[in-house]
Residue, then its C-alpha position, 0 to 999 in steps of 0.5 A: m671409836t667402834r664399840t665392842p660387841t656384846m652378848e646382847d648384840v650377838a643374841r639380836a643378830a642370831g635371833v635368839s635370847r641372851s640366855t641362849v648365847s650365854r649357854v653357848f659360850q659359858n656352858g658349852g652349849e648345854r640345852v642348846s640345839a645344834d641349829a641355834m649353836i650354829q646361828v650364835h657362832e655365825a652371828a659372833k663371827r659376823l660381829g667380831y664378838v670374842h668371848n672371854l674363855v677364862a671368865s666362862g670357865l669353859a676349858m675347866r668344865h669341858g677339858r676332857q673332850l678335844g676335837l680333831l679335824l682331818r682332811d682325807a682319811t684315805n691318805p695314810a699320812y692323815g690316818h696315822l696322824h689320827a691314830e697318834m693323836n688319839r693315842a696321845v690324847e688318851a694318855t692325858a685321860r681325855t677323849l678325842i672326837s674327830v671329823t673328816a672332810f673330803r680331799h677335793d672340797y677346797g675348804t668348805a667341808e672343813v669349815d662345816g667340820l669345825r662347826r660340828l666339832m663346836g657343837q660337840r662342846v669340845a674344849g680345844i680343836f686340832v686342825g690337821t688339814g691342808v686347805t683352809a687358810a689360817e685367816d678363815l680358821v681364825e674367823t670360824v672359831t670364836a671361843t674354843p682354843m684351836m691349834i694347827v697340827g701337821r701343816p704349814n702355819a705362821h699365823p700370829q693368832l694360831e698355835s701350830v705343831s707341824y712337820d718341817e716340810r721346808a726341811h723335807g723338800h731340801m732333803v729330797a733335793e740333796e739326795i737327788a743331787a747326791k745321786g748325780h741327777r742334774r735335770i729333773a721334773v717336779l710335780s706341782a699343784p696349786l696352793l688351793y689344792s694343798r698348802v703342804f704340797d705347795l711348800r714341799v715343791r717350793s722347797v725342792l725347787e729352791r734347794c735344787h737351784e742352790l745345788g745347780v740341779h735344773a728342776v722343771p715344774v710339771d702340773l700335777l692335776p688331774v693326777e692321772q694326766g700329771v704323771t703321764r705328762a711328767l713321764d713324757l717330759a722326762r723322755d723328751e727332755q732327758l730328765s732323770c728323776i721325777v719328784c712327787p709331792v706325796d707317796y700316793v702320786a708316786l704310786d700312780l707314777l709307778r703304775a703309769a710307768a709300768a703300763r708304758g714299759v718305762r723302767v724305774p729307776e733304770d730309765v727314770s728315778t722317782v721320790g715321794f713324801d710321807g713314808m706312811g703307806d703300808g708296804l712302801d718298804l716292799i715296793g722300795l719307794a724312796t720317800v721322806q717319813l713324817p715324824v707323826p708320833e712326835v708331832a701328835q705328842c707335842a701338840v697334845a701337850r701344848m694344848g694342855e698348857l693352853l687350857m691350863s693357862a686359860q684357866e689361870s691367867p686373865e690375859g689368856p694363854p701365853p706361848a710356852a716353850p715346847p717339851s725339851g727335844s720336841g722340835t724346832d721353834l720358828p721365830v716368835d711373832r710379837d704384837p705392837a707392844g712387844a708381847p709374844l704371840a702364838r708359837h709355831t714348832v716344826h719337827a723334821g722327819e727322815f729320808l728313807p732310801g729306796r730302789t726308786l732313786s738310783e744313780a743317774p745314768a752316766h749320759l744324763r749327769s752333765 
């Protein structure tokens, strides 16, 4: 039987004293350098060492600071999430510390960001990014409660409060079908680029198939070429609508269409996702608006429950029901003994009609 790793094992692997490891896990890293903090956490990850958060009382002593890892602050959806998370955290008399990764680092910057947040001795971490796999996130943080916010997740060890992107994809397909569109293009990107985009696109394609709408996937990347490929395909294959996985791609499509003299929506309609950009109402972009305030409030409330449960229960925080009316719970996973594991809650937004999605031309409805 494999022996459970101890603090002494972590100390030897990290090349530090046991007291340093103790300060990292039991005192939130007090009087420990940032380099030593990273060495200890990396050693703990390699060995599979998981510190008892309850025994250390870490949540109680440092419960005033929470961390937020964001993907791309230039994306309005992430900017709004940052603002709403900060507002919700402040309402609980806590402080939010945030770290931002870059759009195209494919997860490496996110892991570094998590380590920087751990170095700030936060009590809990919210991960609001769309790239790093849940399995990698679980391995990165060994003692700090972590929750995914605003992105798809079903990992049994990671709590999550997310947007219901499957429902959003279905909304878009249903609105397109209701306008008489029968042949459309859907811009898609690899899973590595964005888990959110991937789920949105798969959900659109799934619902289109059910509704009898012929949907043609088109490679999105690089974006400048992806939107022109979609416009070319719409012209050559007589497709009446182009679905974009996010609003900023829809805006690039509108620019490319204007440069080519393609009229939107007279020649081709388009739809986006997020509904967060300032001035979208003036442009008239048809899109799905994310329920950012609801997700932020529910996530912060749930983190408070996790920290409180960690202090009170020697078995760790059990999943608890979210506040009434806050969202829809996905099926709860259970361990081999039948005990419930992490809870995953999703919130659906709403479709915002716009001039960019109109009735399909009569000659393209059959």
